[in-house]
N, C-alpha and C positions, 0 to 999 in steps of 0.2 A: 444549496437549498432552493426549493421551488418557490417561485414568486406567487404569493397568495392573492395578488391582485388579479391574476388571470382567472378564467373560468375553470370549472371542474369538468373532467371527462368521466362519463359513466359508460361502462360496458354492461348492457342490460340483457340478461338471459330471459327469454320469453317462454321457455318450455317447448314441448314438442309440436304444438299446433293449436290445441284447444285454448282459447283465451282464458278459460276458467282455471287453467293450470299455471297462469302467471302468478308470481309471488306478490305479496303486498308491497315489498320493497321495490320490485320492478315497476309496479304501478305508480308508486310514490316518486321514483326517480324520473319517470317520464313526465309526471305532473310538474316536477321542479325544473325541468329542462327548458331552455330557450330554443335550442336547436335539436331536432330529431333527425338522425342519419340512419340510413339503411341501405343494404346492398341489393342489387337486382341484376338480372341479365339484361340484354339489350331490348328485350320486349317490354321492359319497364315495369312489369309486375313484380312486386316484392312480397314474399311470403311473410317476412318479418313485419312489414308494415300492416299486412292484413290481420295478423294476430293482435297487434297493438292498436288497431284502428279506433276502437271505442274510446281510447284514452288520448287521442290526438286532439288538439285544439286548433281553431282557426288562426290563432296568433303564433302557433309554432312555426319556426323556420324549418323547412324540410330540405334535407340534403340527400338526394338520390345518388348513391355511389354505383354507377352503372359499369359493370365489367366490360372491357373491350372485347374479350373472348371468353368462351366457356369451355367447350370441347372442340371447337373448330380450329383449323389452322390459321396462321397469321403471317403477314409479310413483315412483321416487326424485325429489325436487324438482330435483336437478341432472342428471336424465336418466341415461343409461348411463354417461357419463364421471363424473358425480358419484357414482354408486353405487360405481364402482371406486375412485375416489380415497378415499372414506370407508373402503372395505374395506382398502386398502393402509395407511392411517393406523392403523387398529385392529390389523391384523396386525403392523405394525412395533412397536406399543406392547406387544403380547403378547411378542414376541421380546425387546424392550428390558427387560422385567421379568426375564426369565431372565438376560440379560447383566448387569444391575445386581446380580443375586444372585451373580455370579461364575461362572455356568455357561457352558460353551462350547456354542454353537448352530451346527449344520450345517443349512443350507437346501439341500435337494436340488433339482437342476435337470436336466431332460432336455437332452441335447446339451451346449451350452456355456452357462454362466450369463450371459454378456454378449452372447449372440447370440439376439435375439428371445426372451429367457428371462424368466420371471416373477420370478426372483431379483432382477433389477436394480432392481425397485421397492422391495425391502427394502434393497438396497445404497445407493440414493440417500438413504434416510431414516435409515440407521444407521451407514454407514461413517465418517462424520466424527466419531462419538461413541465408537466402540469399535474395538479392534484387529480388523483384518479381513484375511482372505486369500481370494482368488478362485482356485479350482482349475479350470483349463480342461478341457473335455471334447471328444470327437470330435463334430463337428456332423452334422446330418442331410445337409448338403450333401456332406461327404466320404463319408459312408456311402452316399448315393445313387450317387455316381460309382463307388465300389468295387463296389456291387452290379450296376451296369450293365456293369462290366468294360471301360469305354472312358475314355480320358483326358478330364478335364473342361476343363483349360486347359493350354496348352503354349506355350513360347517367350514371345513378346511379345503373346500374345492377351490380351484384356481379359475378365474375368469380372464379370458384373453379377448381383447378388442382389436379387430383387424380391419384395415382398409381393403376393400375389394380390388383396389388398383395394384396390389402386390402381384408379382408373378405367380402363376398357378402352382408351381412346385413349392414356392415358399409358403403359400397358403396351405397347401397339403401338409407340409411338415408341421406347421404350427397348429393346425386343427387336430392332427394325430396326437400331438403332445399334450394338449390341454384337457381339462375336465369340461369346462363350459366355454362358450365363445359367442361373440356377436361380430358379424361381418357387415361393415357399412359400405356406403358408396357403391351401390349396385348398378342398376341401369345397364349400360353397355358391358359392364364387367360380369354380368350374371352368368353367362355360359362358362366362363373360366372358374367362377366361384363354385358353381354347381359341380363342375368337374373335380375341384379340389375336395369338396365334401365326399364325393363318390370315391375318389382315389384314397382318401384317408379312412374309408370305412365308416363314415359318420352320417351319410346321407339319410339313412332311415330315421335318425334322431332329429334331423334338422327341421326347423319351422321357419315360416316366412311371415313378415309383417310389413305392410305397405301403408304409408301415410298414417302412422299411429296417432290416434286421437283427432284426426282431421276428417273432413268430408272425403268420401271415397276410400275410407280405410278398408283394408283387406288382409285377412290372415289365412294361413293354410299350411299344408305340408310342403316343404321346399321341393321335394321330388315331383310334385304335381303342377308346379308353376310353369306357365308358358314363358320362355325367355323374351319373346317379343312384347310381352305385356308389362315388363318390369320397369318402373320409373326409378329415377335417382333416389328419391325419398323412400327407400325401402331398406330393410335389413334382413339378414339371415341369422337365425338364432339356434345355438345348441343349448338347450336348457339343462338344469341340474339333473345329475344322474341319481341323486339321493331319492330313494323311493320311486324312481321312474319305473314304469312297468317293463318287465323283460319277459321274453317268451318262457313259458314253463317247460323245464326239461322233461322229456318223455323218451320212451324206448325208440321212437321213430325220429326224434329230433337229431339234428346234425351238429354235434359238438366238434371241437378241434383243440389241438395243442400247439402252442407257440413257445419255443424255447428262447429265452431272452438273456442277454448278457448285461450285467449291471456295472461293468467296468471294475476297476481295482478298488474303488471306495464308494463314496456317497453319490447323491443326486447329480452333482456337477458332471458326472461321467456318463449319465444316461443319454442315449440318443432320442430324438423326438419320436421315432418309430417305436422304440422300446417303451417310452412313456405311454404312448397311445395303446399299445398292446396290454400293458399292465392295467391301465384304467378300464379297458373293455372287458377284462377277464371276470368270470364268475368265481373262479377259484385260482389261488396262487399257491404253488407247490415249490418247496425248495429246502435246502440246508438252512437251518435256523439262522445262522450268521448272515447269510445273503438275504434271507427273507426279511430280516430286520431293516434292510436298506430300502424296502419298498413301503411307500405310504399306506397306512391303514385306510380303507375306504368302506363306508357303510354298505352293508349288503353283500360284501365280498368275503368269501370264506378263505382262510389261510391255513395251510397244512405244512408245518415245519417238521423236520426230521434230522437224524444224525448224518454226518458227512460220509459215512461208510455204507450207506444203503442206496446206492445210485440206481441199481436195477429195480429194486422194490419201489423207489420213488417214481421212476419212469412208468412202471406198470400201474401204479396208483393213479397217476395223471391220465394215462390212456383209458383206464376204466371210467374215470369221471367223464372224459370226453365221449365215451361210448354211450353214456347216459344223457348226452345232450348238453353237457357243460362246456363253456369256453374256458380253457385252462392255460395259465401261463406258468411254465416251469422256469424258475429263477436260477441263474448260474452266475458265479463271479466272473469278472473279466469278459472274455469272449467265450460263448458257450461251446464253440467248436475247437477250442484250444485247451486240451487236458481238462475238459469240463463236461457238462451234462448233455450236450447235443448228441454225442456218440451213444451214451446210455439210452437216451430216449429213442433214437433211430434203431438201435439194436433190438429193443423190445418191440417197437412199431413194425419191424420187418416180419414179425410172427404173423401167421395167417389170421389169428384172432383179432388183430388190430389193423389189418390191411386197408380197411376202408376209412380209417380215422385220419383226417388231414393233419399233417405236421409241418410247421414252418420253423425255421431257425433264423433269428435276428442277430446280427453281429453286435459286438460290444468292444470297448477298448480293452485290449489284452495287456497283461502286466508288462510284457516286454516293451511294447510301444510306450506305455506310460513311463516306465523307468528310463527308457532311452530319451524321451523328451525332457525329462528332468535333468539328465546328465549332459545333453547336447544333441548329438546325432551319431551315436556309436553304431547304429544299424544302417548307416548310409550306403553300405555295399552289401554283397551277399552274406547271408548269415544262416545259421542252423539253430533250431529250437529243440532242446533236449530236456526231458524230465529226469532228475536224479533219483526219483523214487523207485525203489525196487519192490514195491508192494504188488505191482501188476506185471512186472517183467524182471528177469534175473539180472543181477549186477553185471554179469559177463556181457550181456547184450548192450548195456549202457556203456561199459568200458570200450567195447568195440566201436560203438558209434562216436564216442568222444575222440578216439584215436583217428577215425576216418575224417571227422570234421576238422580236427586239429591239423592233420597232415595236409588237408586241402586249404589250409589257411583261411578258414571261415571264422567270422565273428560268431561267438556262441551266446545264446540266451539260455541260461540254466534255470529251469523251474523246479519247484519242490526240492530244494537242496538239502533240507534237514528238518528234523522234528525231534520231539522228546524221545521218540523210540528209534530214530535214525540219526546217529551222531558222527558217523565215520565217513559218509559218502563225500562230503566236501573236501576233506583232506586227501582222499584217494583221487578225486577228480583233479585237484590242484597238482598233485605230484605227477599224474599222468600227462597233464597239459604241459608241465614244465619240460617234458621230454621233447616237445615240439615248439614251444614258445619261449621267448626271452623272459628272464625273471622280471624285467622292467615292463612287461606287457600290462597296460592298464586294465583293471577290473572294477566295474561299477557294482557296488553293493547297495541295492535299493530296497529299503524296507518300508512297508505300509504306505506305499505311494498314494497320495491323495487323502490319507487318513490322518488322525490327530497326532500320531507318533511318527510321522514320516521322517525318514533319514536316508539321504542319498549322499554317498561319498565314494571316492575313487582311491584305490590302493594298487600297489604293484602286485603282480601275480604271485611273486615269491612271498609277499606279506599277507596273503589271505589267511585269516585266522578262523578256523571252523567254529570256534566258540562264539563268534560274533554273527553267526548265520543261523536263522531258524526258518520255519515253514512260511513265514510272512516275508521272507527276503527273496529277491530275485538277483541273480548274478549275470552280468554281461561281460564276457571276456573278449577283449579286443583281438584283432588279427595283427599280422606284422606291420600293417599299414595304419592301424588306428593311432590317432594323435591325442595326446593329453597335454593341454596347454593352460596356462594361467592368464586371465584377462583382468583388466581394471587398474593396472599400474602398481606402483610400489605400495606394499602394505595390504593390498587387496587379497582376499582369500576366495576368489571366484575362479573355479577351473571348469573347463569344458572338455568333453571327450567327443571326438568325431572321427569317422572313417571316410576317407576320400572316395568319391565315386569312380575315380580312375584307378586302374591297377597297372603297375609297371609291367612291360613286356619281359618275358623270360630272357 
């Protein structure tokens, strides 16, 4: 239990800079405090103190917590991190001495104390020992959106807040994947941040806000900002896309088509690049089942169709792009594995669509998803074969099965059966038994990542065609594939894996 005879610690959020944006509770806490503490660099000037200056009294005890380093190097034995840790410990000890004496301490924090704030380092060291209250403040994120005069996030949009100190590639991936974003901590990081916006295709949307609500405030298009002029107290903003102006399609406009893979199931399987492409599209085209995996976005047209009209779907998407639309064609799994990329590229190769840009973005294919659930059965050479004879004769399938089986390859068998195709699995099993042991492990993976997921392993001789449907993928092991149980007695956890080494003949 905390000792109530000690003083109280306040973490006081001051808002983004304008003293008029301080809350009534923040002003009250400062007025109640005996000690007012604030952080500053070695130059001694504290933005936090300047915001609260009108509320400081002559009898306030002021504690200036001066950082030993900011961005420069240090000769501290623990390096930059070590120097800061030592500073935080000493600063906390100074405040603890006041609290132990029964004095109330208010630690001032620009913005919100728990949002990238210096106060949190004091909080983590003191809050478990003293009565503590954290007073929230208006963040720079909210201030920047207000100053831009445009919605930051609306409806079901996702807002991502990023530090500009992240590696450029990481920033690029996260900007591509989100709907709206704010990147903080600019200054020296600005060139890399700008590069990330450009690489993610979001630079044209990005805005810039410097010293929001403070003297010297500046706003503008991010692409127009001189990197040499950017201070630390600035942010880059991707505002809401809802009702945002987009170029009007015209006969002369340049549209494009991107073919994306949604993975074997829901949103967890989408890559950041795919998320970004889907969010940026004017139109989303696809088989209805796969289209249902894509979030509905205001202003975005959705065009669902049956699974058996791939060429027509591809032509429709390309016609939209020819009219200046940005089109995302949705495919399950990976679009290049028994999926829509081939159909789109086949139609796009016609002279009428030769000038339409087409990109293919990879996705998690069913074989990789099923293999990961089972262990690592695809750890060595493997072949991928579709058992569907809708687009190729069974004789070709059988010939390829024999060739792969005689080469001792692990097999990933797609499209094994459906309501109209019930005999292929049995035929494939019998053919493979001519080359493989009856004890060869076979992974039966159904609806991987979905609500009815089922992944189990059986002997090749025990594969029952009645248990296999179009949503099932089969992985047939090679002579080297291992099937072992793990977890001790009574455990029912088995793994299937294929060694990377193959024995010499």
